[in-house]
matplotlib code that plots the C-alpha trace (Angstrom):
import matplotlib.pyplot as plt

x = [5.2, 4.4, 0.8, 0.1, -0.9, -3.1, -6.4, -8.2, -6.5, -6.9, -10.2, -9.1, -5.8, -7.5, -9.7, -6.6, -4.7, -7.5, -7.8, -4.1, -4.1, -7.2, -5.7, -2.5, -4.4, -6.5, -3.5, -0.7, -2.0, -3.5, -0.1, 1.7, -0.8, -0.5, 3.3, 3.2, 0.6, 2.8, 5.8, 3.5, 2.1, 5.6, 6.4, 3.3, 4.1, 7.6, 6.1, 3.7, 6.6, 8.4, 5.3, 4.7, 1.5, 0.4, 0.7, 3.6, 3.0, 5.1, 7.1, 10.5, 9.5, 8.1, 11.2, 13.4, 11.2, 9.9, 8.9, 6.1, 3.9, 2.0, 1.2, 0.0, -2.3, -4.0, -4.4, -7.2, -10.9, -11.4, -7.9, -6.3, -5.0, -1.8, -3.5, -6.2, -3.5, -1.7, -4.9, -6.0, -2.6, -1.9, 1.4, 4.1, 3.5, 7.2, 7.3, 5.1, 6.5, 10.0, 9.1, 6.8, 8.6, 12.2, 12.0, 13.8, 13.2, 13.7, 17.4, 17.1, 14.0, 14.5, 14.1, 11.3, 9.3, 10.0, 8.9, 5.7, 4.8, 5.7, 3.7, 0.7, 1.0, 1.1, -1.9, -4.1, -3.2, -3.7, -7.1, -8.4, -6.9, -9.3, -10.0, -12.2, -9.0, -6.6, -8.9, -6.3, -6.3, -9.8, -8.8, -5.0, -4.5, -1.3, -2.3, -1.8, 0.3, -2.9, -4.5, -1.3, -1.2, -4.9, -4.5, -1.4, -3.2, -6.0, -3.7, -1.6, -4.9, -5.5, -2.0, -2.1, -5.5, -4.2, -1.4, -3.0, -2.8, 1.0, 1.6, -0.2, 1.5, 5.0, 4.4, 3.1, 6.1, 8.6, 6.8, 6.9, 10.6, 11.3, 9.4, 11.5, 14.7, 13.8, 13.0, 16.3, 18.6, 17.1, 18.5, 21.9, 21.6, 23.4, 22.1, 24.5, 24.6, 25.5, 27.9, 25.9, 28.8, 28.7, 26.3, 23.5, 24.9, 28.0, 25.9, 27.5, 25.9, 23.8, 23.1, 20.1, 19.6, 16.7, 15.6, 18.2, 18.6, 18.5, 19.3, 16.6, 15.6, 12.8, 10.3, 7.0, 4.0, 1.8, -1.0, -3.7, -2.4, 0.9, 3.0, 6.0, 8.5, 12.2, 15.1, 16.0, 16.2, 15.1, 16.9, 18.5, 17.3, 17.4, 14.4, 14.1, 13.4, 12.2, 14.2, 17.0, 18.2, 21.1, 20.7, 23.4, 23.2, 23.4, 25.7, 28.3, 26.5, 23.0, 20.5, 19.3, 15.6, 13.7, 10.8, 8.2, 6.4, 2.7, 0.0, -3.4, -6.4, -9.1, -9.8, -10.5, -7.0, -5.2, -7.1, -6.6, -2.8, -2.3, -0.6, 2.3, 3.8, 3.3, 5.2, 8.1, 8.2, 8.2, 11.0, 13.1, 12.5, 13.3, 16.6, 17.7, 15.6, 13.2, 15.7, 15.3, 12.2, 10.1, 7.9, 5.3, 5.0, 1.3, -0.7, -4.2, -6.9, -5.7, -8.7, -9.0, -9.3, -6.0, -4.3, -5.6, -4.2, -0.8, -0.7, -1.5, 1.4, 3.8, 4.0, 4.0, 3.7, 4.4, 1.6, 2.7, 0.3, 2.3, 5.8, 7.0, 6.2, 9.7, 11.0, 9.9, 12.5, 15.3, 16.3]
y = [32.4, 28.7, 28.2, 31.0, 33.4, 31.0, 30.9, 29.9, 26.4, 25.9, 24.2, 21.5, 21.1, 20.6, 17.8, 16.1, 16.4, 14.9, 12.0, 11.3, 11.3, 9.0, 6.6, 6.3, 6.0, 3.1, 1.2, 1.9, 3.4, 0.1, -1.6, 1.1, 0.7, -3.1, -3.0, -0.7, -2.9, -6.0, -4.3, -2.7, -6.1, -7.5, -4.5, -5.0, -8.7, -7.7, -5.2, -7.8, -10.2, -7.5, -6.9, -10.7, -10.4, -7.4, -9.3, -7.1, -3.4, -1.6, 1.7, 0.0, -1.7, 1.5, 3.4, 0.8, 0.5, 4.0, 3.2, 0.8, 3.7, 4.2, 0.5, 0.6, 3.5, 1.3, -1.6, 0.1, 0.4, 2.9, 3.5, 6.6, 9.6, 11.0, 14.0, 11.8, 9.7, 12.8, 14.1, 10.9, 10.3, 14.0, 13.5, 15.9, 16.6, 16.4, 12.8, 11.4, 13.8, 12.6, 8.9, 8.9, 11.4, 10.6, 7.1, 8.2, 9.2, 13.0, 13.1, 16.1, 15.2, 14.2, 10.6, 11.1, 12.9, 10.1, 7.4, 9.4, 9.6, 6.0, 4.8, 6.9, 5.5, 2.0, 2.5, 4.1, 1.5, -1.5, -0.2, 0.4, -2.7, -4.1, -7.6, -8.4, -8.4, -9.8, -12.6, -14.3, -11.5, -12.5, -16.0, -15.8, -18.6, -18.7, -17.3, -19.4, -18.1, -17.6, -15.5, -13.3, -12.9, -12.0, -9.4, -8.0, -7.5, -5.7, -3.3, -2.9, -1.9, 0.7, 2.1, 2.2, 3.8, 6.5, 7.3, 6.3, 9.8, 10.1, 6.7, 7.6, 11.1, 9.6, 7.1, 9.9, 12.1, 9.4, 8.8, 12.5, 12.7, 9.6, 11.2, 14.3, 12.3, 10.4, 13.6, 15.3, 12.3, 11.7, 15.2, 14.5, 15.9, 14.2, 13.9, 15.3, 16.2, 19.9, 20.8, 22.5, 25.0, 26.3, 28.9, 27.6, 29.7, 27.5, 24.4, 22.5, 23.2, 20.3, 18.8, 18.4, 17.5, 16.2, 17.4, 20.1, 22.6, 26.2, 28.9, 31.5, 34.2, 33.0, 35.9, 36.4, 36.5, 39.0, 39.8, 37.8, 38.4, 36.9, 40.0, 39.9, 42.4, 42.8, 40.6, 42.8, 40.7, 37.5, 34.3, 32.3, 28.7, 26.0, 25.5, 22.0, 22.2, 19.0, 19.5, 22.0, 22.1, 24.0, 24.4, 23.4, 26.9, 28.7, 31.7, 32.0, 33.1, 32.3, 30.9, 27.3, 26.4, 25.4, 22.9, 21.9, 18.6, 18.8, 16.2, 16.1, 13.7, 16.3, 20.0, 21.0, 20.3, 22.1, 25.3, 25.1, 24.8, 27.0, 29.7, 27.4, 27.7, 31.4, 31.8, 29.7, 31.9, 35.1, 33.9, 32.9, 36.3, 38.1, 36.3, 36.1, 38.7, 38.2, 36.3, 33.1, 31.3, 28.7, 26.5, 23.9, 20.5, 19.6, 16.4, 15.9, 18.1, 21.7, 23.7, 27.2, 29.0, 27.4, 28.2, 31.8, 32.3, 31.0, 33.0, 36.2, 35.4, 35.3, 31.5, 29.4, 25.7, 22.6, 20.0, 16.4, 15.3, 17.7, 17.3, 18.9, 22.2, 21.9, 22.6, 26.2, 26.6, 26.1, 22.8]
z = [-16.3, -16.9, -15.7, -13.2, -16.0, -17.9, -15.9, -19.0, -18.7, -15.0, -15.0, -17.5, -15.8, -12.4, -13.9, -15.4, -12.2, -10.1, -12.6, -12.4, -8.6, -8.5, -11.0, -8.9, -5.7, -6.9, -8.4, -5.9, -2.6, -1.3, -1.9, 0.0, 2.9, 2.8, 2.9, 5.9, 7.6, 7.2, 8.9, 11.5, 12.4, 12.9, 15.1, 17.2, 17.7, 18.9, 21.3, 22.7, 23.2, 25.2, 27.3, 27.9, 25.8, 27.9, 31.2, 32.2, 31.7, 34.1, 34.3, 33.8, 30.5, 29.1, 30.1, 28.4, 25.3, 24.6, 21.0, 22.2, 23.5, 20.2, 20.2, 23.8, 23.0, 20.3, 22.8, 24.8, 24.4, 23.0, 21.4, 22.8, 21.0, 22.3, 23.9, 25.5, 27.2, 28.3, 29.9, 31.5, 33.0, 33.9, 31.9, 31.1, 27.4, 26.5, 27.7, 24.9, 22.3, 23.0, 23.2, 20.1, 17.8, 18.8, 20.3, 23.4, 27.0, 27.6, 28.7, 31.0, 32.9, 36.6, 37.5, 39.9, 37.2, 34.7, 37.2, 37.9, 34.2, 33.4, 36.3, 35.1, 31.6, 32.9, 35.1, 32.3, 29.7, 32.1, 33.2, 29.6, 27.9, 25.2, 26.5, 23.5, 21.5, 24.1, 25.1, 27.2, 29.8, 31.1, 32.3, 32.3, 29.7, 27.6, 24.2, 21.1, 18.2, 16.3, 19.0, 19.2, 15.4, 15.3, 18.0, 16.4, 13.0, 14.7, 16.5, 13.3, 11.5, 14.2, 14.0, 10.2, 10.3, 12.6, 10.1, 6.8, 5.3, 6.1, 4.6, 1.3, 1.3, 1.7, -1.1, -3.4, -2.6, -3.4, -6.7, -7.6, -6.8, -8.9, -11.8, -11.6, -11.3, -14.4, -16.3, -15.3, -15.9, -19.4, -20.1, -18.7, -15.2, -12.2, -8.7, -6.1, -2.5, -2.4, 0.5, 3.2, 3.9, 0.3, -1.0, -3.3, -6.1, -6.2, -7.0, -9.9, -13.3, -14.7, -11.3, -8.9, -5.3, -3.2, 0.2, 0.3, 3.2, 2.0, 4.7, 5.0, 7.5, 9.8, 9.3, 11.1, 8.7, 10.4, 7.9, 6.4, 2.9, 3.7, 4.1, 6.3, 7.7, 6.9, 8.2, 11.1, 14.2, 12.3, 13.0, 10.2, 9.8, 7.2, 4.9, 3.4, -0.3, -2.1, -5.4, -6.2, -9.8, -11.2, -15.0, -17.4, -18.9, -15.5, -15.3, -12.6, -9.4, -10.8, -8.3, -8.9, -9.4, -6.3, -6.5, -3.9, -4.6, -3.6, -3.8, -2.3, -2.2, -1.4, -2.1, 1.5, 2.8, 0.1, 0.6, 4.3, 3.8, 0.8, 2.8, 3.7, 0.2, 0.1, 3.4, 2.1, -1.0, 1.1, 3.3, 0.3, -1.3, 1.9, 2.1, -1.5, -3.4, -6.3, -8.5, -6.5, -7.7, -5.9, -8.2, -7.2, -8.7, -8.4, -8.6, -7.2, -5.8, -6.4, -7.5, -9.0, -5.7, -4.6, -7.9, -7.8, -4.3, -5.2, -8.4, -6.5, -4.1, -7.1, -7.2, -10.4, -10.9, -13.0, -13.5, -13.0, -15.7, -18.0, -16.8, -20.0, -18.3, -16.9, -20.4, -20.0, -17.2, -19.6, -18.2]

ax = plt.figure().add_subplot(projection="3d")
ax.plot(x, y, z, "-o")
ax.set_aspect("equal")
plt.show()
């Protein structure tokens, strides 16, 4: 065990982990947000151009430009969440899911149903447009470049505010992966893309991979303590693992080391979602047995109740503030 069996150190490690996350957030998170905001502002300006500065919101434009729907939701007073727009327009839920998550119109939906939904979207958005932002809609004047830019930045702020946590989370994840890459490459490891058709035990020694699909049995977790049944009748699916490392000293047929990068900016969210890692570990054990180990790479707000839960589920972890913990894995 690396840290799971050392509860006497947890309190100090939690404090150091929180300090590290807060230092990073204050120095780098605003820049990550600003960079996204600049790109989002440009995207909003492009959407307004397609919509003739919101003077032409019609079903055909929405059908031909499905990615503008999130922008349209932020152009209303008040801004509309996806579920709120679905309810107000009596929409088919799969419409917005496809357009916003995949950037495409549902391919199998009948044309009549598509037209009904796009007409409803147009009607709801048009009725609720925020004319305090789009001042030119009141009297119909042609907006100046300054007016369009000002409106675009406001809508971009709304969009970024709605996805602020994912922006920060993505920036933190990329930073954690970069730290692990640096640690491994200093020790002579090479990054590769392991062929998906080969077993993970055939991963080349002295290599690592990011966001690698590992086949597992999809098991139902039925009890509160995370227990699951056997693999009978379970379907096999791919489980994306953040980091997979095959040691230089690995024996033929030995399983690689699996790492999940985890960061958090508050204690509440981590304890709400602590079962997710346990479920992944259970599914891996159900498929490969106890020899395949999943470790957590932690930075941020992971308190002692969280750590105690994960330890009880057989999980262990490496602290980002003490990346030398990796040494104990024999890397």
